[in-house]
C-alpha positions as CSV (number, residue, x, y, z in Angstrom):
1,X,8.8,39.2,-0.5
2,X,6.2,39.4,-3.3
3,X,8.0,37.9,-6.0
4,X,8.6,34.7,-4.0
5,X,5.1,34.3,-3.4
6,X,3.6,35.0,-6.6
7,X,6.7,32.4,-8.3
8,X,5.1,29.8,-5.6
9,X,1.8,30.3,-7.0
10,X,2.9,30.1,-10.2
11,X,4.7,27.1,-9.9
12,X,1.7,25.4,-7.8
13,X,-0.6,26.2,-10.7
14,X,2.0,25.1,-13.1
15,X,2.1,21.7,-11.3
16,X,-1.9,21.6,-10.9
17,X,-2.1,22.0,-14.7
18,X,0.7,19.4,-15.8
19,X,-1.4,16.4,-13.5
20,X,-4.5,17.7,-14.9
21,X,-3.4,17.1,-18.8
22,X,-1.6,14.0,-17.5
23,X,-2.8,10.6,-18.8
24,X,-4.7,9.6,-16.2
25,X,-5.5,5.7,-15.0
26,X,-8.4,4.5,-13.1
27,X,-8.0,1.4,-10.7
28,X,-9.9,-0.5,-7.8
29,X,-8.1,-2.2,-5.3
30,X,-9.3,-4.9,-3.3
31,X,-7.2,-6.9,-0.1
32,X,-8.3,-9.9,2.3
33,X,-6.1,-10.7,5.2
34,X,-6.8,-13.6,8.0
35,X,-4.6,-12.5,10.6
36,X,-3.3,-15.0,13.6
37,X,-2.0,-14.1,16.9
38,X,0.6,-16.1,18.0
39,X,1.9,-15.7,21.9
40,X,1.4,-11.7,22.9
41,X,3.7,-10.0,20.3
42,X,3.8,-12.0,17.0
43,X,1.0,-12.2,14.8
44,X,1.1,-14.0,11.1
45,X,-0.8,-12.4,8.3
46,X,-1.9,-14.4,5.4
47,X,-3.3,-12.0,2.6
48,X,-5.0,-11.8,-0.7
49,X,-5.7,-9.4,-3.0
50,X,-6.5,-8.7,-6.7
51,X,-6.8,-5.2,-8.6
52,X,-8.8,-4.0,-11.1
53,X,-8.3,-1.1,-14.2
54,X,-9.9,0.4,-16.7
55,X,-10.0,-0.9,-20.1
56,X,-8.6,0.9,-23.4
57,X,-10.3,4.4,-23.7
58,X,-12.4,4.0,-20.8
59,X,-12.7,5.1,-17.1
60,X,-14.0,1.6,-16.0
61,X,-11.8,1.2,-13.1
62,X,-13.9,-2.6,-13.0
63,X,-12.9,-3.7,-16.5
64,X,-9.8,-5.4,-16.6
65,X,-7.5,-7.9,-14.2
66,X,-4.5,-5.6,-13.1
67,X,-2.9,-7.9,-10.2
68,X,-3.5,-11.0,-8.1
69,X,-1.3,-11.4,-5.2
70,X,-0.8,-13.8,-2.6
71,X,1.3,-12.7,0.7
72,X,2.5,-13.9,4.4
73,X,3.3,-11.6,6.6
74,X,5.4,-12.0,10.1
75,X,4.9,-9.1,13.0
76,X,6.4,-8.9,16.3
77,X,5.2,-5.7,18.1
78,X,8.7,-5.0,20.0
79,X,6.9,-2.0,21.7
80,X,3.3,-0.4,21.4
81,X,5.2,2.4,19.4
82,X,7.8,0.3,17.7
83,X,6.6,-3.1,15.2
84,X,9.2,-4.9,12.6
85,X,7.6,-6.7,10.1
86,X,8.5,-9.8,7.5
87,X,7.4,-11.7,4.4
88,X,9.1,-14.5,4.0
89,X,7.2,-14.9,0.6
90,X,4.7,-13.3,-1.6
91,X,3.6,-14.2,-5.2
92,X,2.5,-11.2,-7.7
93,X,0.8,-11.6,-10.8
94,X,1.2,-8.3,-13.1
95,X,-1.3,-7.7,-15.8
96,X,0.3,-4.4,-18.3
97,X,-0.8,-1.4,-17.5
98,X,-3.6,-0.6,-20.5
99,X,-2.5,2.5,-22.6
100,X,-2.9,0.7,-25.8
101,X,-5.3,-1.9,-27.4
102,X,-2.6,-4.4,-27.5
103,X,-2.0,-4.2,-23.5
104,X,-5.3,-5.9,-23.2
105,X,-4.2,-9.2,-24.4
106,X,-0.4,-9.2,-23.0
107,X,0.6,-12.1,-20.6
108,X,0.9,-11.2,-17.4
109,X,4.3,-11.1,-15.6
110,X,5.1,-12.8,-12.3
111,X,6.9,-11.8,-9.6
112,X,8.4,-13.1,-6.2
113,X,9.1,-10.8,-3.2
114,X,10.8,-10.8,-0.1
115,X,10.4,-7.7,2.5
116,X,11.2,-6.4,6.2
117,X,9.8,-3.5,7.2
118,X,10.0,-0.9,11.1
119,X,6.9,0.8,11.7
120,X,7.1,3.9,14.3
121,X,4.3,5.3,15.2
122,X,4.4,8.7,18.0
123,X,0.9,10.1,20.0
124,X,1.5,14.0,19.3
125,X,-1.8,14.8,20.9
126,X,-4.1,13.8,22.4
127,X,-5.8,10.6,19.9
128,X,-3.3,11.9,16.9
129,X,-0.5,10.1,15.7
130,X,2.4,10.8,13.2
131,X,3.4,7.2,11.6
132,X,6.5,6.5,9.9
133,X,6.9,3.2,7.9
134,X,9.6,2.0,6.3
135,X,10.6,-1.1,4.2
136,X,13.2,-3.1,2.0
137,X,11.6,-5.6,-1.2
138,X,14.0,-7.9,-2.8
139,X,11.7,-8.6,-6.4
140,X,12.6,-11.7,-8.8
141,X,10.7,-11.4,-11.8
142,X,9.6,-14.4,-14.5
143,X,10.9,-12.4,-17.5
144,X,13.7,-10.9,-18.3
145,X,13.1,-8.1,-16.0
146,X,16.4,-7.9,-13.3
147,X,15.9,-8.1,-10.3
148,X,15.1,-5.3,-8.5
149,X,15.9,-4.5,-4.8
150,X,13.4,-1.4,-3.7
151,X,12.6,1.1,-0.5
152,X,9.7,2.2,0.1
153,X,8.9,4.5,3.4
154,X,5.4,6.2,4.3
155,X,5.2,9.0,6.7
156,X,1.5,9.6,7.4
157,X,-1.2,10.8,10.1
158,X,-3.8,9.1,12.0
159,X,-6.5,11.0,14.2
160,X,-8.6,8.1,16.4
161,X,-12.2,9.8,16.4
162,X,-13.1,6.2,18.8
163,X,-11.3,3.0,19.3
164,X,-13.6,1.8,16.1
165,X,-13.1,4.5,13.7
166,X,-9.4,5.8,12.7
167,X,-8.3,8.6,9.9
168,X,-4.8,8.5,8.1
169,X,-3.7,10.8,5.6
170,X,-0.2,9.8,4.3
171,X,2.2,9.9,1.5
172,X,4.3,6.9,0.3
173,X,7.2,7.0,-1.7
174,X,9.2,3.8,-3.3
175,X,12.4,4.2,-5.0
176,X,15.1,2.1,-6.6
177,X,17.9,1.1,-5.2
178,X,19.6,-1.5,-7.2
179,X,18.6,-3.2,-11.0
180,X,17.6,-0.2,-12.7
181,X,18.7,2.3,-14.3
182,X,19.6,5.6,-12.9
183,X,16.6,7.4,-14.6
184,X,13.9,4.8,-12.8
185,X,15.5,4.9,-9.4
186,X,11.8,7.4,-8.8
187,X,9.4,4.4,-9.0
188,X,6.2,5.6,-7.9
189,X,4.8,7.8,-4.9
190,X,1.3,7.2,-3.4
191,X,-0.5,9.8,-1.7
192,X,-3.5,9.1,0.1
193,X,-6.7,9.3,2.2
194,X,-7.7,5.8,4.6
195,X,-10.4,5.5,7.2
196,X,-10.6,2.2,9.2
197,X,-13.7,1.0,10.9
198,X,-13.3,-2.0,13.2
199,X,-16.8,-3.6,12.8
200,X,-16.6,-6.5,15.3
201,X,-13.6,-7.1,17.9
202,X,-12.2,-9.2,15.2
203,X,-13.4,-7.8,11.9
204,X,-12.0,-4.2,10.2
205,X,-12.5,-2.9,7.1
206,X,-10.2,0.0,5.6
207,X,-11.8,1.8,2.7
208,X,-9.9,5.1,1.0
209,X,-8.1,6.8,-2.4
210,X,-4.7,7.0,-3.6
211,X,-3.5,9.1,-5.9
212,X,-0.4,7.5,-7.1
213,X,2.4,9.0,-9.6
214,X,4.3,6.5,-11.5
215,X,7.2,5.7,-13.6
216,X,7.0,3.0,-15.3
217,X,9.9,0.9,-16.5
218,X,9.5,0.9,-20.1
219,X,8.7,4.4,-20.7
220,X,10.5,8.1,-19.6
221,X,6.9,9.8,-19.1
222,X,5.1,9.6,-15.4
223,X,1.5,8.1,-15.4
224,X,-0.8,9.1,-13.0
225,X,-3.6,6.7,-11.3
226,X,-7.0,7.4,-9.3
227,X,-7.3,4.3,-7.0
228,X,-9.9,3.3,-4.5
229,X,-9.6,1.0,-2.5
230,X,-10.7,-2.0,0.3
231,X,-9.3,-4.1,2.8
232,X,-10.6,-6.3,5.0
233,X,-9.0,-7.9,7.8
234,X,-10.4,-11.0,10.6
235,X,-8.2,-12.1,13.1
236,X,-8.9,-15.0,15.1
237,X,-9.9,-14.7,18.8
238,X,-7.2,-15.9,21.2
239,X,-7.6,-18.8,22.7
240,X,-7.9,-18.4,26.8
241,X,-7.7,-21.4,28.8
242,X,-9.4,-22.0,31.9
243,X,-9.0,-24.7,34.8
244,X,-11.4,-25.5,37.4
245,X,-9.2,-23.9,39.9
246,X,-10.8,-20.5,38.5
247,X,-14.6,-21.7,38.7
248,X,-16.7,-20.0,41.4
249,X,-19.2,-22.0,43.3
C-alpha cells in the first residue's frame, strides 16, 4: 500500500499548492438578529446582515461593500433534535466581488429569496453533537440573471464546553439544481469554525472563520475567500403570566 500512501500525499500537496496560488479574497461578515418566541415551539427571527470586502489590489476586508440583507425566519422546534425553518421573505443587495478596478463602481444586483430548511442534531457522546442542516432556496434577481433554485447542505460537529460556550466545526456545500448551466451546478463550499458565547440569558454572539471556495456565474475559475464573521442575537423574554391565586402571604 506504499504506492497508495505516496499518491495520497502527492495529491494533498498539489491541492494545497493550488489553493495557495489561487486568487484570494478577504471579507468581513456581520449579522444582527432579533428573536421573538411565540408559544413553546415557535420563534420568529428578523435579521440584518452586512458584509464588507477588500478593494482592488489590497487585503483590507473592511474596504468596500459586499452585501446588505434583510431577512425573516419562522422556526418550529418539532422535537429537541429536529427543527424546521421557513423564510417567507429575504431581500439581498449584492455588490460585485472585486477582482478588477472597474468592479468597485458596478451597481449592486438585488435579490428576493424564499427558503425552507430542516436541521437535525444527534448527541454521540456527552456534550458532543453531530449537526445536519439541509435547505432549499428560490432566488429571484433584479438583473437579467434567470431565477435559481439552490440546495445547501451542512454537516458539522458541536462541542458544548458549558451551557454558555459552544464550538462548532462544519462544512456546507451549495449546489444550483435549476436555473444555471450544468458547469455551474457547483456554487460554493464553506468550511468553517464557529464559537458561540451566551453573554446573558437572552444575548449571545457567534464569532468565527470561514474558508469559501466559490465558482462565480461569470467565470469558470474558482475564487477562494477568507471570511471572518460576527453574529449577535438578542431574544426577547417570554411573558410570564401571574395571578393573585399564585401570590404568597
